ZADO-1210 file (C-alpha; in nm, 4 decimals, padded with zeros to 6 digits):
<atoms>
<atom x="12.4931" y="18.7760" z="08.4231" code="UNK" pos="1"/>
<atom x="12.7922" y="18.6438" z="08.6411" code="UNK" pos="2"/>
<atom x="12.8595" y="18.3672" z="08.8559" code="UNK" pos="3"/>
<atom x="12.8703" y="18.6477" z="09.1137" code="UNK" pos="4"/>
<atom x="12.4446" y="18.7002" z="09.0368" code="UNK" pos="5"/>
<atom x="12.3942" y="18.3879" z="08.9920" code="UNK" pos="6"/>
<atom x="12.5442" y="18.2861" z="09.3694" code="UNK" pos="7"/>
<atom x="12.3420" y="18.5362" z="09.5229" code="UNK" pos="8"/>
<atom x="11.9960" y="18.4390" z="09.3568" code="UNK" pos="9"/>
<atom x="12.1152" y="18.1518" z="09.4642" code="UNK" pos="10"/>
<atom x="12.1166" y="18.1692" z="09.7852" code="UNK" pos="11"/>
<atom x="11.8548" y="18.3984" z="09.7597" code="UNK" pos="12"/>
<atom x="11.6874" y="18.1226" z="09.7244" code="UNK" pos="13"/>
<atom x="11.7690" y="17.8842" z="10.0633" code="UNK" pos="14"/>
<atom x="11.6021" y="17.8984" z="10.3416" code="UNK" pos="15"/>
<atom x="11.8595" y="18.0834" z="10.6291" code="UNK" pos="16"/>
<atom x="11.9940" y="17.7937" z="10.8100" code="UNK" pos="17"/>
<atom x="12.0602" y="17.7388" z="10.4482" code="UNK" pos="18"/>
<atom x="12.1962" y="17.9652" z="10.3292" code="UNK" pos="19"/>
<atom x="12.4050" y="17.9400" z="10.6813" code="UNK" pos="20"/>
<atom x="12.5039" y="17.6277" z="10.6548" code="UNK" pos="21"/>
<atom x="12.5851" y="17.6012" z="10.2073" code="UNK" pos="22"/>
<atom x="12.8366" y="17.9587" z="10.2842" code="UNK" pos="23"/>
<atom x="13.0522" y="17.7744" z="10.5816" code="UNK" pos="24"/>
<atom x="13.0649" y="17.4430" z="10.3572" code="UNK" pos="25"/>
<atom x="13.3033" y="17.6015" z="10.1468" code="UNK" pos="26"/>
<atom x="13.6530" y="17.6342" z="10.3262" code="UNK" pos="27"/>
<atom x="13.9215" y="17.5524" z="10.1794" code="UNK" pos="28"/>
<atom x="14.1830" y="17.7865" z="10.4629" code="UNK" pos="29"/>
<atom x="14.0373" y="17.9166" z="10.7639" code="UNK" pos="30"/>
<atom x="14.1593" y="18.2331" z="10.7916" code="UNK" pos="31"/>
<atom x="14.0444" y="18.3018" z="11.1934" code="UNK" pos="32"/>
<atom x="14.2178" y="18.0114" z="11.3354" code="UNK" pos="33"/>
<atom x="14.4900" y="18.1001" z="11.2119" code="UNK" pos="34"/>
<atom x="14.5650" y="18.4029" z="11.2070" code="UNK" pos="35"/>
<atom x="14.8913" y="18.4302" z="11.4366" code="UNK" pos="36"/>
<atom x="15.0064" y="18.1245" z="11.1677" code="UNK" pos="37"/>
<atom x="14.9299" y="18.3839" z="10.9306" code="UNK" pos="38"/>
<atom x="15.0567" y="18.7279" z="11.0467" code="UNK" pos="39"/>
<atom x="15.3645" y="18.5513" z="11.1961" code="UNK" pos="40"/>
<atom x="15.4452" y="18.3833" z="10.7934" code="UNK" pos="41"/>
<atom x="15.4228" y="18.7878" z="10.6868" code="UNK" pos="42"/>
<atom x="15.6844" y="18.8655" z="10.9504" code="UNK" pos="43"/>
<atom x="15.9076" y="18.6030" z="10.8416" code="UNK" pos="44"/>
<atom x="15.8271" y="18.6936" z="10.4836" code="UNK" pos="45"/>
<atom x="15.9061" y="19.0912" z="10.5332" code="UNK" pos="46"/>
<atom x="16.1733" y="19.0299" z="10.7944" code="UNK" pos="47"/>
<atom x="16.5110" y="18.9177" z="10.5052" code="UNK" pos="48"/>
<atom x="16.3805" y="19.2390" z="10.2983" code="UNK" pos="49"/>
<atom x="16.4060" y="19.5413" z="10.5713" code="UNK" pos="50"/>
<atom x="16.7441" y="19.3407" z="10.6928" code="UNK" pos="51"/>
<atom x="16.8060" y="19.4093" z="10.3255" code="UNK" pos="52"/>
<atom x="16.7467" y="19.7875" z="10.3867" code="UNK" pos="53"/>
<atom x="16.8572" y="19.8584" z="10.7115" code="UNK" pos="54"/>
<atom x="17.2511" y="19.7388" z="10.5632" code="UNK" pos="55"/>
<atom x="17.2545" y="19.9098" z="10.2893" code="UNK" pos="56"/>
<atom x="17.1629" y="20.2023" z="10.3962" code="UNK" pos="57"/>
<atom x="17.4080" y="20.1964" z="10.6702" code="UNK" pos="58"/>
<atom x="17.6759" y="20.0814" z="10.4381" code="UNK" pos="59"/>
<atom x="17.6123" y="20.2651" z="10.0924" code="UNK" pos="60"/>
<atom x="17.7630" y="20.5853" z="10.1037" code="UNK" pos="61"/>
<atom x="17.3953" y="20.8721" z="10.1032" code="UNK" pos="62"/>
<atom x="17.3040" y="20.5803" z="10.3126" code="UNK" pos="63"/>
<atom x="17.0682" y="20.5223" z="10.1010" code="UNK" pos="64"/>
<atom x="16.8705" y="20.1992" z="10.1405" code="UNK" pos="65"/>
<atom x="16.8800" y="20.0874" z="09.7733" code="UNK" pos="66"/>
<atom x="17.1067" y="20.1170" z="09.4706" code="UNK" pos="67"/>
<atom x="17.0257" y="20.3650" z="09.2954" code="UNK" pos="68"/>
<atom x="17.1022" y="20.3775" z="08.8713" code="UNK" pos="69"/>
<atom x="17.2003" y="20.6511" z="08.7010" code="UNK" pos="70"/>
<atom x="16.8469" y="20.7842" z="08.6760" code="UNK" pos="71"/>
<atom x="16.8827" y="20.9493" z="08.9814" code="UNK" pos="72"/>
<atom x="17.1853" y="20.9603" z="09.1061" code="UNK" pos="73"/>
<atom x="17.3208" y="21.1407" z="08.7430" code="UNK" pos="74"/>
<atom x="17.5339" y="20.9022" z="08.5637" code="UNK" pos="75"/>
<atom x="17.6555" y="20.7677" z="08.1950" code="UNK" pos="76"/>
<atom x="17.7008" y="20.3922" z="08.1839" code="UNK" pos="77"/>
<atom x="17.8443" y="20.2398" z="07.8816" code="UNK" pos="78"/>
<atom x="17.8925" y="19.9117" z="07.7044" code="UNK" pos="79"/>
<atom x="18.1416" y="19.7371" z="07.5608" code="UNK" pos="80"/>
<atom x="18.1253" y="19.3566" z="07.3270" code="UNK" pos="81"/>
<atom x="18.3834" y="19.1960" z="07.2997" code="UNK" pos="82"/>
<atom x="18.4453" y="18.8372" z="07.1134" code="UNK" pos="83"/>
<atom x="18.7080" y="18.7559" z="07.4608" code="UNK" pos="84"/>
<atom x="18.5975" y="18.5661" z="07.7456" code="UNK" pos="85"/>
<atom x="18.5762" y="18.8082" z="08.0742" code="UNK" pos="86"/>
<atom x="18.5637" y="18.6541" z="08.3765" code="UNK" pos="87"/>
<atom x="18.5886" y="18.8834" z="08.8054" code="UNK" pos="88"/>
<atom x="18.9879" y="18.9059" z="08.7961" code="UNK" pos="89"/>
<atom x="18.9067" y="19.1144" z="08.4124" code="UNK" pos="90"/>
<atom x="18.7797" y="19.3766" z="08.6674" code="UNK" pos="91"/>
<atom x="19.0646" y="19.4552" z="08.8715" code="UNK" pos="92"/>
<atom x="19.2872" y="19.5174" z="08.5414" code="UNK" pos="93"/>
<atom x="18.9466" y="19.7511" z="08.3736" code="UNK" pos="94"/>
<atom x="18.9342" y="19.8855" z="08.6983" code="UNK" pos="95"/>
<atom x="19.2957" y="19.9903" z="08.7294" code="UNK" pos="96"/>
<atom x="19.3504" y="20.1114" z="08.3787" code="UNK" pos="97"/>
<atom x="19.0369" y="20.3367" z="08.4259" code="UNK" pos="98"/>
<atom x="19.1556" y="20.5134" z="08.7754" code="UNK" pos="99"/>
<atom x="19.5154" y="20.5965" z="08.5155" code="UNK" pos="100"/>
<atom x="19.2725" y="20.7964" z="08.2821" code="UNK" pos="101"/>
<atom x="19.0961" y="20.9904" z="08.5573" code="UNK" pos="102"/>
<atom x="18.7524" y="20.7592" z="08.5833" code="UNK" pos="103"/>
<atom x="18.7143" y="20.7522" z="08.9521" code="UNK" pos="104"/>
<atom x="18.5027" y="20.4235" z="09.1662" code="UNK" pos="105"/>
<atom x="18.4267" y="20.2996" z="08.8511" code="UNK" pos="106"/>
<atom x="18.1452" y="20.0479" z="08.9074" code="UNK" pos="107"/>
<atom x="18.1849" y="19.8242" z="08.6204" code="UNK" pos="108"/>
<atom x="17.9316" y="19.5053" z="08.5807" code="UNK" pos="109"/>
<atom x="17.9810" y="19.1598" z="08.2989" code="UNK" pos="110"/>
<atom x="17.6836" y="19.1442" z="08.1301" code="UNK" pos="111"/>
<atom x="17.6755" y="18.7290" z="08.0361" code="UNK" pos="112"/>
<atom x="17.2834" y="18.6193" z="07.9251" code="UNK" pos="113"/>
<atom x="17.1346" y="18.6863" z="07.6421" code="UNK" pos="114"/>
<atom x="17.4298" y="18.8495" z="07.4051" code="UNK" pos="115"/>
<atom x="17.3199" y="18.6236" z="07.1680" code="UNK" pos="116"/>
<atom x="17.0441" y="18.8004" z="07.1046" code="UNK" pos="117"/>
<atom x="17.1279" y="19.1548" z="07.1585" code="UNK" pos="118"/>
<atom x="17.4738" y="19.2339" z="06.9926" code="UNK" pos="119"/>
<atom x="17.4720" y="19.2873" z="06.6713" code="UNK" pos="120"/>
<atom x="17.8177" y="19.1078" z="06.5713" code="UNK" pos="121"/>
<atom x="17.7392" y="18.7680" z="06.6431" code="UNK" pos="122"/>
<atom x="18.1591" y="18.7163" z="06.7369" code="UNK" pos="123"/>
<atom x="18.0662" y="18.9399" z="07.0288" code="UNK" pos="124"/>
<atom x="18.0713" y="18.6897" z="07.3457" code="UNK" pos="125"/>
<atom x="17.9632" y="18.9272" z="07.6418" code="UNK" pos="126"/>
<atom x="17.9243" y="19.3047" z="07.7318" code="UNK" pos="127"/>
<atom x="18.1440" y="19.5290" z="07.9603" code="UNK" pos="128"/>
<atom x="17.8914" y="19.7727" z="08.1729" code="UNK" pos="129"/>
<atom x="18.1260" y="20.0706" z="08.2882" code="UNK" pos="130"/>
<atom x="17.9235" y="20.3116" z="08.5312" code="UNK" pos="131"/>
<atom x="18.0643" y="20.6684" z="08.5904" code="UNK" pos="132"/>
<atom x="18.0134" y="20.9811" z="08.6496" code="UNK" pos="133"/>
<atom x="17.8694" y="21.1607" z="08.4316" code="UNK" pos="134"/>
<atom x="18.0160" y="21.2398" z="08.1343" code="UNK" pos="135"/>
<atom x="17.9793" y="21.6075" z="07.9202" code="UNK" pos="136"/>
<atom x="17.9890" y="21.6082" z="07.5270" code="UNK" pos="137"/>
<atom x="18.2275" y="21.8167" z="07.5015" code="UNK" pos="138"/>
<atom x="18.4845" y="21.6029" z="07.6873" code="UNK" pos="139"/>
<atom x="18.6824" y="21.3661" z="07.5390" code="UNK" pos="140"/>
<atom x="18.6273" y="21.0854" z="07.8472" code="UNK" pos="141"/>
<atom x="18.5042" y="20.8660" z="07.6062" code="UNK" pos="142"/>
<atom x="18.7272" y="20.8292" z="07.4065" code="UNK" pos="143"/>
<atom x="18.9686" y="20.7630" z="07.6319" code="UNK" pos="144"/>
<atom x="18.7992" y="20.4583" z="07.8146" code="UNK" pos="145"/>
<atom x="18.7885" y="20.3132" z="07.4690" code="UNK" pos="146"/>
<atom x="19.1758" y="20.3148" z="07.3922" code="UNK" pos="147"/>
<atom x="19.2344" y="20.1907" z="07.8247" code="UNK" pos="148"/>
<atom x="18.8866" y="19.9517" z="07.7000" code="UNK" pos="149"/>
<atom x="19.1529" y="19.8354" z="07.4406" code="UNK" pos="150"/>
<atom x="19.4463" y="19.7476" z="07.6125" code="UNK" pos="151"/>
<atom x="19.2693" y="19.4294" z="07.7433" code="UNK" pos="152"/>
<atom x="19.0535" y="19.3189" z="07.5153" code="UNK" pos="153"/>
<atom x="19.1009" y="19.3368" z="07.1002" code="UNK" pos="154"/>
<atom x="18.8286" y="19.5131" z="06.9173" code="UNK" pos="155"/>
<atom x="18.5936" y="19.6907" z="07.1481" code="UNK" pos="156"/>
<atom x="18.2945" y="19.7602" z="07.0371" code="UNK" pos="157"/>
<atom x="18.0884" y="20.0655" z="07.2070" code="UNK" pos="158"/>
<atom x="17.6849" y="19.9811" z="07.1851" code="UNK" pos="159"/>
<atom x="17.5442" y="20.1913" z="07.3665" code="UNK" pos="160"/>
<atom x="17.6151" y="20.5016" z="07.5898" code="UNK" pos="161"/>
<atom x="17.3337" y="20.6294" z="07.8127" code="UNK" pos="162"/>
<atom x="17.3388" y="20.9713" z="08.0387" code="UNK" pos="163"/>
<atom x="17.1612" y="21.1688" z="08.2419" code="UNK" pos="164"/>
<atom x="17.2734" y="21.4362" z="08.4093" code="UNK" pos="165"/>
<atom x="17.2652" y="21.5021" z="08.7971" code="UNK" pos="166"/>
<atom x="16.9671" y="21.7674" z="08.8780" code="UNK" pos="167"/>
<atom x="16.7788" y="21.5300" z="08.5620" code="UNK" pos="168"/>
<atom x="16.8454" y="21.3268" z="08.8180" code="UNK" pos="169"/>
<atom x="16.7558" y="21.4991" z="09.0880" code="UNK" pos="170"/>
<atom x="16.4425" y="21.5735" z="08.9259" code="UNK" pos="171"/>
<atom x="16.2944" y="21.2789" z="08.8866" code="UNK" pos="172"/>
<atom x="16.3547" y="21.1269" z="09.1793" code="UNK" pos="173"/>
<atom x="16.1578" y="21.4033" z="09.2955" code="UNK" pos="174"/>
<atom x="15.8677" y="21.2507" z="09.0327" code="UNK" pos="175"/>
<atom x="15.8856" y="20.9711" z="09.1997" code="UNK" pos="176"/>
<atom x="15.8217" y="21.0515" z="09.4998" code="UNK" pos="177"/>
<atom x="15.4909" y="21.2852" z="09.4586" code="UNK" pos="178"/>
<atom x="15.3316" y="21.0036" z="09.2257" code="UNK" pos="179"/>
<atom x="15.4192" y="20.7287" z="09.5128" code="UNK" pos="180"/>
<atom x="15.2124" y="20.9539" z="09.7384" code="UNK" pos="181"/>
<atom x="14.9192" y="21.0531" z="09.5042" code="UNK" pos="182"/>
<atom x="14.9248" y="20.6595" z="09.4686" code="UNK" pos="183"/>
<atom x="14.8174" y="20.6136" z="09.8323" code="UNK" pos="184"/>
<atom x="14.6299" y="20.8898" z="09.8872" code="UNK" pos="185"/>
<atom x="14.3576" y="20.8398" z="09.6416" code="UNK" pos="186"/>
<atom x="14.2976" y="20.4387" z="09.7482" code="UNK" pos="187"/>
<atom x="14.2470" y="20.5633" z="10.0711" code="UNK" pos="188"/>
<atom x="13.9869" y="20.8338" z="09.9585" code="UNK" pos="189"/>
<atom x="13.8419" y="20.6122" z="09.7097" code="UNK" pos="190"/>
<atom x="13.8178" y="20.3232" z="10.0144" code="UNK" pos="191"/>
<atom x="13.6988" y="20.5383" z="10.2841" code="UNK" pos="192"/>
<atom x="13.4358" y="20.6404" z="10.0732" code="UNK" pos="193"/>
<atom x="13.3229" y="20.2655" z="09.9388" code="UNK" pos="194"/>
<atom x="13.3940" y="20.1373" z="10.2317" code="UNK" pos="195"/>
<atom x="13.4658" y="20.2315" z="10.5489" code="UNK" pos="196"/>
<atom x="13.8048" y="20.3732" z="10.7180" code="UNK" pos="197"/>
<atom x="13.8672" y="20.0210" z="10.8400" code="UNK" pos="198"/>
<atom x="13.8473" y="19.9074" z="10.5115" code="UNK" pos="199"/>
<atom x="14.0733" y="20.1503" z="10.3625" code="UNK" pos="200"/>
<atom x="14.3670" y="20.0731" z="10.6641" code="UNK" pos="201"/>
<atom x="14.4166" y="19.7368" z="10.6165" code="UNK" pos="202"/>
<atom x="14.4571" y="19.7868" z="10.2278" code="UNK" pos="203"/>
<atom x="14.6843" y="20.0530" z="10.2353" code="UNK" pos="204"/>
<atom x="14.8807" y="19.8857" z="10.5134" code="UNK" pos="205"/>
<atom x="14.8502" y="19.6396" z="10.3099" code="UNK" pos="206"/>
<atom x="14.9738" y="19.7786" z="10.0395" code="UNK" pos="207"/>
<atom x="15.2918" y="19.8458" z="10.2507" code="UNK" pos="208"/>
<atom x="15.3719" y="19.5114" z="10.3149" code="UNK" pos="209"/>
<atom x="15.3735" y="19.4723" z="09.9568" code="UNK" pos="210"/>
<atom x="15.5739" y="19.7604" z="09.8432" code="UNK" pos="211"/>
<atom x="15.9027" y="19.6545" z="10.1829" code="UNK" pos="212"/>
<atom x="15.8426" y="19.3818" z="10.0257" code="UNK" pos="213"/>
<atom x="15.9543" y="19.4583" z="09.6735" code="UNK" pos="214"/>
<atom x="16.1979" y="19.7069" z="09.7766" code="UNK" pos="215"/>
<atom x="16.3447" y="19.4418" z="10.0481" code="UNK" pos="216"/>
<atom x="16.4195" y="19.2122" z="09.7890" code="UNK" pos="217"/>
<atom x="16.5488" y="19.4730" z="09.5582" code="UNK" pos="218"/>
<atom x="16.7671" y="19.5665" z="09.8252" code="UNK" pos="219"/>
<atom x="16.8839" y="19.2193" z="09.8867" code="UNK" pos="220"/>
<atom x="16.9327" y="19.1877" z="09.4897" code="UNK" pos="221"/>
<atom x="17.1531" y="19.5601" z="09.4971" code="UNK" pos="222"/>
<atom x="17.4002" y="19.3767" z="09.7718" code="UNK" pos="223"/>
<atom x="17.4303" y="19.0526" z="09.6360" code="UNK" pos="224"/>
<atom x="17.3664" y="19.1263" z="09.2799" code="UNK" pos="225"/>
<atom x="17.4296" y="19.5135" z="09.2548" code="UNK" pos="226"/>
<atom x="17.1591" y="19.5461" z="09.0506" code="UNK" pos="227"/>
<atom x="17.0236" y="19.8995" z="09.0095" code="UNK" pos="228"/>
<atom x="16.6965" y="20.0706" z="09.0540" code="UNK" pos="229"/>
<atom x="16.6035" y="20.2799" z="08.8144" code="UNK" pos="230"/>
<atom x="16.2675" y="20.4671" z="08.6223" code="UNK" pos="231"/>
<atom x="16.0867" y="20.0859" z="08.5351" code="UNK" pos="232"/>
<atom x="16.1261" y="19.9945" z="08.9317" code="UNK" pos="233"/>
<atom x="15.9289" y="20.3093" z="09.0476" code="UNK" pos="234"/>
<atom x="15.6693" y="20.1686" z="08.7239" code="UNK" pos="235"/>
<atom x="15.6827" y="19.8523" z="08.8650" code="UNK" pos="236"/>
<atom x="15.5669" y="19.9956" z="09.2590" code="UNK" pos="237"/>
<atom x="15.2887" y="20.1312" z="09.0995" code="UNK" pos="238"/>
<atom x="15.1686" y="19.8768" z="08.8823" code="UNK" pos="239"/>
<atom x="15.1802" y="19.5515" z="09.2389" code="UNK" pos="240"/>
<atom x="15.0291" y="19.9159" z="09.4495" code="UNK" pos="241"/>
<atom x="14.7736" y="19.8824" z="09.2152" code="UNK" pos="242"/>
<atom x="14.6846" y="19.5176" z="09.1308" code="UNK" pos="243"/>
<atom x="14.6566" y="19.4655" z="09.5199" code="UNK" pos="244"/>
<atom x="14.4422" y="19.7075" z="09.6410" code="UNK" pos="245"/>
<atom x="14.1973" y="19.5206" z="09.3344" code="UNK" pos="246"/>
<atom x="14.2948" y="19.1910" z="09.4487" code="UNK" pos="247"/>
<atom x="14.2248" y="19.3052" z="09.8292" code="UNK" pos="248"/>
<atom x="13.9128" y="19.5287" z="09.7140" code="UNK" pos="249"/>
<atom x="13.7410" y="19.1496" z="09.5654" code="UNK" pos="250"/>
<atom x="13.8025" y="19.0303" z="09.8840" code="UNK" pos="251"/>
<atom x="13.5953" y="19.3191" z="10.1323" code="UNK" pos="252"/>
<atom x="13.2960" y="19.3231" z="09.8299" code="UNK" pos="253"/>
<atom x="13.2719" y="18.9805" z="09.8710" code="UNK" pos="254"/>
<atom x="13.2440" y="19.0613" z="10.3132" code="UNK" pos="255"/>
<atom x="13.0643" y="19.3256" z="10.2813" code="UNK" pos="256"/>
<atom x="12.8248" y="19.1328" z="10.0150" code="UNK" pos="257"/>
<atom x="12.8019" y="18.8551" z="10.2647" code="UNK" pos="258"/>
<atom x="12.7365" y="19.1121" z="10.5341" code="UNK" pos="259"/>
<atom x="12.4021" y="19.2355" z="10.4347" code="UNK" pos="260"/>
<atom x="12.2488" y="18.8578" z="10.4160" code="UNK" pos="261"/>
<atom x="12.4140" y="18.6541" z="10.7021" code="UNK" pos="262"/>
<atom x="12.5302" y="18.9031" z="10.9801" code="UNK" pos="263"/>
<atom x="12.1931" y="18.7869" z="11.1731" code="UNK" pos="264"/>
<atom x="12.3077" y="18.4623" z="11.1242" code="UNK" pos="265"/>
<atom x="12.6845" y="18.4231" z="11.1531" code="UNK" pos="266"/>
<atom x="12.9971" y="18.6194" z="11.3620" code="UNK" pos="267"/>
<atom x="13.2266" y="18.8314" z="11.1457" code="UNK" pos="268"/>
<atom x="13.5038" y="18.6039" z="11.2154" code="UNK" pos="269"/>
<atom x="13.2848" y="18.3485" z="11.0221" code="UNK" pos="270"/>
<atom x="13.1452" y="18.5907" z="10.7643" code="UNK" pos="271"/>
<atom x="13.4979" y="18.6545" z="10.6627" code="UNK" pos="272"/>
<atom x="13.6797" y="18.2905" z="10.6594" code="UNK" pos="273"/>
<atom x="13.2987" y="18.2237" z="10.3780" code="UNK" pos="274"/>
<atom x="13.4365" y="18.5807" z="10.1962" code="UNK" pos="275"/>
<atom x="13.7123" y="18.4650" z="10.1533" code="UNK" pos="276"/>
<atom x="13.7065" y="18.1397" z="10.0035" code="UNK" pos="277"/>
<atom x="13.4140" y="18.2168" z="09.7613" code="UNK" pos="278"/>
<atom x="13.6871" y="18.4532" z="09.6777" code="UNK" pos="279"/>
<atom x="14.0282" y="18.2232" z="09.6519" code="UNK" pos="280"/>
<atom x="13.9852" y="18.0836" z="09.3487" code="UNK" pos="281"/>
<atom x="13.9186" y="18.3733" z="09.1397" code="UNK" pos="282"/>
<atom x="14.2970" y="18.5129" z="09.3466" code="UNK" pos="283"/>
<atom x="14.4489" y="18.2507" z="09.2681" code="UNK" pos="284"/>
<atom x="14.3477" y="18.2279" z="08.9071" code="UNK" pos="285"/>
<atom x="14.4125" y="18.5805" z="08.8131" code="UNK" pos="286"/>
<atom x="14.7105" y="18.6069" z="08.9853" code="UNK" pos="287"/>
<atom x="14.8792" y="18.2364" z="08.8190" code="UNK" pos="288"/>
<atom x="14.8137" y="18.4260" z="08.4672" code="UNK" pos="289"/>
<atom x="14.9842" y="18.7020" z="08.5052" code="UNK" pos="290"/>
<atom x="15.2269" y="18.5479" z="08.6423" code="UNK" pos="291"/>
<atom x="15.2865" y="18.2863" z="08.3840" code="UNK" pos="292"/>
<atom x="15.3446" y="18.5648" z="08.1722" code="UNK" pos="293"/>
<atom x="15.5195" y="18.7406" z="08.3240" code="UNK" pos="294"/>
<atom x="15.7745" y="18.4417" z="08.3814" code="UNK" pos="295"/>
<atom x="15.7795" y="18.4074" z="07.9960" code="UNK" pos="296"/>
<atom x="15.8964" y="18.7722" z="07.9401" code="UNK" pos="297"/>
<atom x="16.1585" y="18.6820" z="08.2473" code="UNK" pos="298"/>
<atom x="16.3158" y="18.4256" z="08.0940" code="UNK" pos="299"/>
<atom x="16.2950" y="18.5003" z="07.6810" code="UNK" pos="300"/>
<atom x="16.2691" y="18.8464" z="07.6889" code="UNK" pos="301"/>
<atom x="16.5082" y="19.1152" z="07.6946" code="UNK" pos="302"/>
<atom x="16.8356" y="19.2047" z="07.9027" code="UNK" pos="303"/>
<atom x="16.6911" y="19.6080" z="07.9606" code="UNK" pos="304"/>
<atom x="16.3312" y="19.4490" z="08.1070" code="UNK" pos="305"/>
<atom x="16.4754" y="19.2083" z="08.3329" code="UNK" pos="306"/>
<atom x="16.5110" y="19.3595" z="08.6273" code="UNK" pos="307"/>
<atom x="16.1214" y="19.4996" z="08.5452" code="UNK" pos="308"/>
<atom x="15.9535" y="19.2053" z="08.5119" code="UNK" pos="309"/>
<atom x="16.1436" y="19.0534" z="08.8033" code="UNK" pos="310"/>
<atom x="15.9970" y="19.3555" z="09.0408" code="UNK" pos="311"/>
<atom x="15.6912" y="19.2554" z="08.8806" code="UNK" pos="312"/>
<atom x="15.6718" y="18.8850" z="08.9524" code="UNK" pos="313"/>
<atom x="15.7773" y="18.9855" z="09.3363" code="UNK" pos="314"/>
<atom x="15.4647" y="19.2390" z="09.3353" code="UNK" pos="315"/>
<atom x="15.1918" y="19.0409" z="09.2674" code="UNK" pos="316"/>
<atom x="15.3184" y="18.7284" z="09.4189" code="UNK" pos="317"/>
<atom x="15.3101" y="18.8537" z="09.7922" code="UNK" pos="318"/>
<atom x="15.0259" y="19.0670" z="09.6419" code="UNK" pos="319"/>
<atom x="14.8158" y="18.7537" z="09.6753" code="UNK" pos="320"/>
<atom x="14.9797" y="18.6829" z="09.9763" code="UNK" pos="321"/>
<atom x="14.8477" y="18.9896" z="10.0900" code="UNK" pos="322"/>
<atom x="14.5151" y="18.9714" z="10.0024" code="UNK" pos="323"/>
<atom x="14.4342" y="18.6619" z="10.1530" code="UNK" pos="324"/>
<atom x="14.6196" y="18.6275" z="10.4209" code="UNK" pos="325"/>
<atom x="14.7561" y="18.9334" z="10.5292" code="UNK" pos="326"/>
<atom x="14.4759" y="19.2207" z="10.5370" code="UNK" pos="327"/>
<atom x="14.1601" y="19.0080" z="10.5309" code="UNK" pos="328"/>
<atom x="14.3024" y="18.8812" z="10.9528" code="UNK" pos="329"/>
<atom x="14.3912" y="19.2918" z="11.0060" code="UNK" pos="330"/>
<atom x="13.9458" y="19.3441" z="10.9560" code="UNK" pos="331"/>
<atom x="13.8618" y="19.0142" z="11.1462" code="UNK" pos="332"/>
<atom x="14.1406" y="19.1260" z="11.4351" code="UNK" pos="333"/>
<atom x="14.0044" y="19.4910" z="11.4191" code="UNK" pos="334"/>
<atom x="13.6154" y="19.3087" z="11.3730" code="UNK" pos="335"/>
<atom x="13.6741" y="19.0926" z="11.6881" code="UNK" pos="336"/>
<atom x="13.8492" y="19.3952" z="11.9212" code="UNK" pos="337"/>
<atom x="13.5408" y="19.5527" z="11.8928" code="UNK" pos="338"/>
<atom x="13.3052" y="19.3226" z="11.9220" code="UNK" pos="339"/>
<atom x="13.4811" y="19.2059" z="12.2889" code="UNK" pos="340"/>
<atom x="13.4688" y="19.5457" z="12.4142" code="UNK" pos="341"/>
<atom x="13.0689" y="19.6456" z="12.3076" code="UNK" pos="342"/>
<atom x="13.0707" y="19.2264" z="12.5288" code="UNK" pos="343"/>
<atom x="13.2636" y="19.4625" z="12.8475" code="UNK" pos="344"/>
<atom x="13.0540" y="19.7529" z="12.8439" code="UNK" pos="345"/>
<atom x="12.7110" y="19.5491" z="12.8337" code="UNK" pos="346"/>
</atoms>
């Protein structure tokens, strides 16, 4: 028998007045009283990311609000391990050398983190990552790039070459959008059948809130840190969507259960307050245990999965917030408006 079952059985053995006192005596936070505060905090959390998306959409050449990787645009990434220290002043020399051999607008990054763990050669101190347009196998561009890097650094080691064709990049982008759309439609259908459309709409807005926060954060990271999104980012978004709606369903399930027993004794706002507080510990504990694991992966894992893990961390943290302080507030607000309309008609 679960803790949930024990709570229900205990409540059934109490008289109605004792039930009401019991359910209203467990409040840690007041959702209804401070709902304007929670909504204002939510708006403040989303505002920087929205500004970043708008700025990036205007600034980027193709008006894409995120800095997309070669998974979607097509191109080639070459990574060279070097023994020397590399700083930002060296980027100009590298770019000039590449432009002389016909490599237009190369995107160059210096990777310092975990080089000792990633590189087989212990003498390698830094990795120079060069992203350029798609390089076919029939060209000698790779060897020309290697010769250009050799002019500035001693014995650079070509560690990896990753290429994606433009056609494949467009196909991956289209499939990613289809996957997100199908996920949203499936969630709407499930929640509408299990609860009702008001709950489904609140959950979908909560998911959109979480996705917008993560996407906005990566738009800012793309502007200030040059972070690009790839196929793993879409995987992280879909995982965040699943986690967010799961947490929201737990709260809504408790609301439906409490309505069954207390709807005649308490207002909907009181029931929502009680339901959120009853599931609060469970939501926080679940999120914390997941975040601890993800933080370990972020700080001690590899560089290649770091952005994926960061998206998961941001998504789970904001998903916990939205299920408690956003979706619940929306449902309570709509129910309150319905009650007021009914009272006015009467």
